[in-house]
C-alpha positions in Angstrom: 280.0 169.5 151.1 280.1 173.0 152.6 277.5 173.7 155.2 276.5 176.6 157.5 274.0 177.5 160.1 272.4 180.7 161.5 270.3 181.4 164.6 267.7 184.1 164.5 266.3 185.4 167.7 262.5 185.5 167.4 259.4 184.4 169.3 257.8 183.6 166.0 260.1 180.9 164.8 257.4 178.3 164.2 255.3 180.7 162.2 258.1 181.8 159.9 259.3 178.2 159.4 255.8 177.1 158.3 255.3 180.2 156.1 258.6 179.7 154.3 258.1 176.0 153.9 254.5 176.4 152.6 255.8 179.1 150.2 258.4 176.7 148.7 256.1 173.6 148.7 254.6 174.5 145.3 258.1 174.2 143.7 260.0 171.7 145.9 259.3 168.5 147.8 259.2 170.3 151.2 258.6 168.5 154.4 257.7 170.3 157.6 256.0 170.3 161.0 255.6 173.3 163.3 259.0 172.4 164.8 261.1 171.3 161.8 261.3 171.9 158.1 263.3 170.6 155.2 263.5 172.3 151.8 265.4 170.4 149.0 266.2 173.1 146.5 268.2 170.4 144.5 269.7 167.0 145.2 272.8 168.8 146.5 271.3 172.0 148.0 269.2 171.7 151.1 267.9 173.9 153.9 266.7 172.6 157.2 264.8 174.7 159.7 264.3 174.2 163.5 261.9 176.3 165.5 263.0 176.8 169.1 260.9 178.8 171.6 263.0 182.0 171.1 264.9 181.3 167.9 264.7 180.0 164.3 267.7 177.9 163.4 268.6 177.4 159.8 271.1 174.9 158.3 272.2 175.1 154.7 274.2 172.5 152.7 275.4 173.1 149.1 278.0 171.6 146.8 280.4 174.6 146.7 281.0 178.0 148.3 279.2 180.0 145.6 276.0 177.8 145.9 276.2 178.0 149.7 276.4 181.8 149.7 273.6 182.1 147.2 271.3 179.7 149.1 272.0 181.5 152.4 270.9 184.8 150.7 267.8 183.3 149.3 266.8 181.8 152.6 267.4 185.0 154.6 265.5 187.1 152.0 262.5 184.9 152.3 262.5 184.6 156.0 262.8 188.4 156.3 259.9 188.8 153.8 257.6 186.8 156.1 258.9 188.6 159.2 258.2 192.1 157.9 256.6 193.1 161.2 259.7 192.3 163.1 263.3 193.5 162.6 265.4 190.3 162.6 268.6 192.4 162.3 271.6 191.1 160.5 271.7 187.3 160.2 275.1 185.9 160.5 276.0 182.4 159.1 278.6 180.2 160.7 280.4 177.4 158.9 279.8 173.8 160.1 282.6 171.3 160.3 
């Protein structure tokens, strides 16, 4: 299954993680703490978040390249929406082995 990750430099990682997870919790069986989050968009499409002191790390898994790219875009759009007071810059995803 294709997977990727992105690291976003921010001192507000925990805040964004919790806001995004709460936002999606009305639609998906989301699990989260201030340090980690898991959003199962579908059985085969998952995003995991990790809040570090100076970065938000996101991991996405999907069944194919198209779904992976679409999920990455949705995740970034939502994180940036909650981070509107802060310019997160371009968020680059790296493939996982």
